[in-house]
PLY file of the C-alpha trace (Angstrom):
ply
format ascii 1.0
element vertex 207
property float x
property float y
property float z
element edge 206
property int vertex1
property int vertex2
end_header
-13.58 15.07 -3.22
-10.53 14.66 -1.01
-6.81 14.42 -1.79
-4.39 12.95 0.76
-0.75 13.68 -0.01
2.75 14.01 1.49
2.12 11.57 4.33
4.80 11.20 7.02
4.62 9.12 10.20
7.08 10.17 12.91
8.42 9.46 16.41
7.61 5.75 16.68
10.92 4.90 18.38
10.58 7.56 21.07
6.91 6.77 21.70
7.57 3.05 22.15
10.54 3.73 24.44
8.28 5.94 26.54
5.70 3.16 26.74
8.30 1.13 28.66
9.07 3.89 31.16
6.42 2.95 33.78
7.91 -0.54 34.28
11.56 0.32 33.53
11.46 -2.46 30.94
13.68 -0.89 28.30
15.88 -4.00 28.21
13.00 -5.90 26.60
12.90 -3.59 23.58
13.36 -5.59 20.38
12.41 -3.10 17.65
14.77 -1.96 14.91
15.12 0.03 11.70
15.08 -1.86 8.41
17.27 -1.04 5.43
14.69 1.51 4.19
14.68 3.40 7.48
11.28 2.09 8.63
10.91 1.42 12.34
9.85 -2.21 12.77
8.25 -3.26 16.05
9.67 -6.46 17.46
7.47 -9.13 19.03
7.98 -7.81 22.57
7.30 -4.18 21.73
4.31 -4.95 19.53
2.79 -7.13 22.23
3.21 -4.38 24.82
1.72 -1.74 22.51
-1.29 -3.91 21.73
-1.92 -4.63 25.42
-1.74 -0.95 26.29
-4.08 -0.01 23.45
-6.57 -2.68 24.46
-6.50 -1.39 28.05
-7.94 1.96 26.94
-6.98 5.58 26.49
-5.61 5.99 30.05
-2.99 3.32 29.35
-2.10 4.02 25.72
-0.62 7.46 26.26
2.29 6.49 23.99
0.08 6.70 20.88
-0.29 10.45 21.48
3.43 10.71 20.77
3.20 9.03 17.36
2.64 11.81 14.85
1.42 11.99 11.27
1.79 14.94 8.91
-0.44 15.01 5.85
-1.54 17.46 3.18
-5.32 17.29 2.85
-7.25 19.01 0.08
-10.98 18.92 0.76
-14.11 21.07 0.45
-15.00 23.61 3.11
-18.08 21.60 4.11
-15.77 18.73 5.08
-13.31 20.96 6.93
-16.14 22.20 9.15
-16.56 18.65 10.42
-12.82 18.00 10.66
-12.46 20.98 13.00
-14.20 18.88 15.67
-10.80 17.23 16.15
-8.78 20.38 16.80
-7.55 19.17 20.21
-4.05 17.79 19.73
-3.90 18.75 16.06
-2.20 21.54 14.14
-3.09 22.78 10.65
-1.72 25.40 8.29
-4.17 26.18 5.51
-4.09 27.97 2.22
-5.75 31.34 2.81
-9.10 32.35 1.36
-8.72 35.74 3.07
-5.42 36.66 1.41
-5.35 34.61 -1.79
-8.96 34.15 -2.89
-8.35 36.52 -5.80
-4.95 35.17 -6.86
-6.08 32.66 -9.49
-8.91 32.12 -11.92
-11.97 30.32 -10.56
-12.64 27.07 -12.42
-14.84 24.06 -11.78
-11.74 22.16 -10.61
-11.55 24.42 -7.54
-14.75 22.86 -6.19
-15.99 19.43 -5.18
-18.68 18.62 -7.72
-18.19 14.85 -7.97
-21.61 13.96 -6.53
-23.67 16.67 -8.21
-26.37 15.70 -10.64
-25.88 17.00 -14.16
-28.78 19.41 -13.66
-27.20 20.81 -10.51
-23.75 21.01 -12.07
-25.13 23.03 -14.98
-26.43 25.61 -12.50
-23.23 25.49 -10.47
-21.14 26.35 -13.51
-22.96 29.70 -13.54
-21.94 30.26 -9.91
-18.30 29.57 -10.72
-18.45 31.88 -13.72
-19.90 34.65 -11.56
-17.19 34.11 -8.95
-14.69 34.80 -11.72
-16.58 37.96 -12.71
-16.28 39.18 -9.12
-12.58 38.34 -9.06
-11.94 40.31 -12.23
-13.83 43.31 -10.84
-11.73 43.20 -7.70
-8.49 42.96 -9.68
-9.44 46.03 -11.70
-10.85 48.25 -8.95
-9.32 46.82 -5.76
-12.66 47.73 -4.24
-13.18 45.78 -1.02
-16.88 45.33 -1.75
-15.97 42.83 -4.49
-13.64 41.03 -2.12
-16.50 40.71 0.34
-18.73 39.47 -2.49
-16.23 36.69 -3.21
-15.83 35.70 0.43
-19.53 35.69 1.23
-20.65 34.13 -2.03
-18.01 31.40 -1.96
-19.72 27.96 -1.98
-18.89 25.46 0.76
-17.77 23.04 -1.96
-14.65 25.16 -2.46
-11.53 23.03 -1.98
-8.93 24.11 0.54
-5.55 22.51 1.24
-4.20 22.24 4.78
-1.00 20.67 6.07
-2.16 18.82 9.19
-0.28 17.25 12.08
-2.18 14.75 14.21
-1.33 11.88 16.53
-2.53 8.28 16.59
-5.05 9.02 19.35
-6.65 11.68 17.12
-6.70 9.19 14.26
-8.39 6.51 16.37
-11.10 8.99 17.39
-11.62 9.99 13.77
-11.66 6.41 12.55
-14.35 5.12 14.89
-16.50 8.26 14.75
-16.42 8.70 10.98
-15.78 5.38 9.22
-19.51 4.94 8.47
-20.27 8.62 7.82
-22.44 9.57 4.86
-19.67 11.75 3.37
-17.35 9.66 1.21
-14.44 11.95 2.06
-14.42 10.42 5.53
-14.40 6.90 4.07
-11.29 7.74 2.05
-9.49 9.21 5.04
-10.42 6.21 7.21
-9.15 3.84 4.51
-5.81 5.66 4.63
-5.74 5.55 8.44
-6.21 1.76 8.36
-3.04 1.44 6.27
-0.78 3.52 8.51
2.01 1.61 10.31
0.57 -0.55 13.12
-2.74 1.31 13.28
-4.64 -1.90 12.53
-2.71 -3.84 15.17
-3.18 -1.11 17.80
-6.80 -0.14 17.27
-8.62 -2.70 15.13
-7.16 -6.06 16.08
-7.42 -5.12 19.78
-11.05 -3.98 19.52
-13.38 -6.34 21.36
0 1
1 2
2 3
3 4
4 5
5 6
6 7
7 8
8 9
9 10
10 11
11 12
12 13
13 14
14 15
15 16
16 17
17 18
18 19
19 20
20 21
21 22
22 23
23 24
24 25
25 26
26 27
27 28
28 29
29 30
30 31
31 32
32 33
33 34
34 35
35 36
36 37
37 38
38 39
39 40
40 41
41 42
42 43
43 44
44 45
45 46
46 47
47 48
48 49
49 50
50 51
51 52
52 53
53 54
54 55
55 56
56 57
57 58
58 59
59 60
60 61
61 62
62 63
63 64
64 65
65 66
66 67
67 68
68 69
69 70
70 71
71 72
72 73
73 74
74 75
75 76
76 77
77 78
78 79
79 80
80 81
81 82
82 83
83 84
84 85
85 86
86 87
87 88
88 89
89 90
90 91
91 92
92 93
93 94
94 95
95 96
96 97
97 98
98 99
99 100
100 101
101 102
102 103
103 104
104 105
105 106
106 107
107 108
108 109
109 110
110 111
111 112
112 113
113 114
114 115
115 116
116 117
117 118
118 119
119 120
120 121
121 122
122 123
123 124
124 125
125 126
126 127
127 128
128 129
129 130
130 131
131 132
132 133
133 134
134 135
135 136
136 137
137 138
138 139
139 140
140 141
141 142
142 143
143 144
144 145
145 146
146 147
147 148
148 149
149 150
150 151
151 152
152 153
153 154
154 155
155 156
156 157
157 158
158 159
159 160
160 161
161 162
162 163
163 164
164 165
165 166
166 167
167 168
168 169
169 170
170 171
171 172
172 173
173 174
174 175
175 176
176 177
177 178
178 179
179 180
180 181
181 182
182 183
183 184
184 185
185 186
186 187
187 188
188 189
189 190
190 191
191 192
192 193
193 194
194 195
195 196
196 197
197 198
198 199
199 200
200 201
201 202
202 203
203 204
204 205
205 206
């Protein structure tokens, strides 16, 4: 299970202006904002961006200045893989250390969408026991029950993080993970494909 929410793409204008710095070609800029405030690449700017992207990572430095902020809710087993991409990314997460005890444990707190019914029946018992541990901790404030919760917590537990990445990060994710066995990656890659000009920069230019 993965939820992708509160998506913002930022800094297109500045990044594209910077792409023209090496040749002092700012006078050729033909991009503009539409009535909804979206930055629309003109024919000249789009052509330049596509040529730079096709030339490789040494030439497409401008894409590292196009940022995306997104709230991602996903299971811990997925976040372990996402952390491969920490370079150039920032994330603020909800805290299991501080807030693990703050709400009732229910099945909705976990990614169970691919479990067999037999497995889910057993997993329900795990979730129920997590709630027993939480109640014990709330009554006694004994740290041993807090440790029980932290160490017994299944990797299917869903955590939300507000993440900031750039288009270079997204390109690396897209080509490394689009055929991954975890469906969470497929959903994220499908979103990446739909971001402004990602397809033109990284898919249409791919030989």
